[in-house]
Steps between C-alpha positions, in 0.01 A plus 500: 500500500506635862763775501505486882640145475777601279853612615549879516671652195870575531623843397779434249611855400435806299559583133478805283275428198404705201124534427436244228179576303332212324694417190293548191534144380475335841223236565223618269207331667172627649601372846791750505358803335489688829875449568674839470825433668737198549615493863613138508790382707684381195718750332416369154256790446511695829855598496695777660803739483743370236812508714330295775324250276776439234812567709476232775702177451659609171811689635370822354660823640289798402619851442327820374561380144298179564173674560170470313303792379457754778133568585355752745730544796398393852581713806883536500535361858284191419685452170837513681377248765383249231823542299701436825297181567567375150138510393550773239782580267663847528292630204197262524210717607131454523189710583362421840186359353699254289694335780345341799611301790343150536512265794455118492380246754511129420273237648749231604348204319612370159262354241624203291333204333438360851133490618572753783737798529826446689576730796829693481720652774549878470865450432418281198363806314846672508819433303718572791489514882335817631386609848134420470235628508616798298424847646167593336409838344215722619212305349274801540681647200428201275182375330439137406468449127423130515656159504726341232603142448861473392780248459691466833837653460696569826525875578842667503503831683703800380780547746628856510801583706427737778125497443267384777289193409219634718425777250612331182387132456555528138479176298684421176255426207527117535133401463395236244210508253140581587268282290216750527696755300786318352292220351177688454311278745332805650222420252417190706507663846317797660780763480453864591610809305861432618499142358496369853245306703293680762467206746722249651249238418530574130872498520491165678293355225726645228815377690353147511434506127849639407667250733311212336524621133835681511450771233854589619725268704389489860475515792289806550420733787231756580630854531310800641593812308480848663598837355596834627527784245798717506352817649493825314580813686191678626 
């Protein structure tokens, strides 16, 4: 597959994610022995802060009594900012090496049982009308972890009153399943240590297979996964 002939990926938002080490009972197969961390787009394994991932769409109003076990405190200013944005609960704290900021870019083509992928407009990747393209982060602060193939679920951005979209293109956790991790199909594809595919060609081949065989209901899209670690002081 010639990547140069493909549409450019569309930045669809940022998301805070907890580092998800490989579950002990996940995909016991020689092809996946090197996988140490699950960084899939799906939240089935690679989840995030409890208030953010469990509170959306359920009418949940969190207070200090609704927190999970408190871990190592982040910097007070950073903690306050994330609480204000609704990403963390008032007493929901993590060490800086436990929580990272991920960015996602979707290639605007959907894979189904059809012989060829179907091109999508950028607006079709979102659940609402937004001014597109979204303002992008400083990509020099991110590293590409790889490519995932995931169920196409329109992206809903987190709207926070009084907060500039330019600095906070945060997306709600609305992604579907990633067959590589959710269905253990990483044992049939050349995944890296993050349970992602290193090349777009490999992702394209996997997307064609998933679209045709539907290990989860389709359609599917290819997503580029990038990560910036929350920086420690010093």
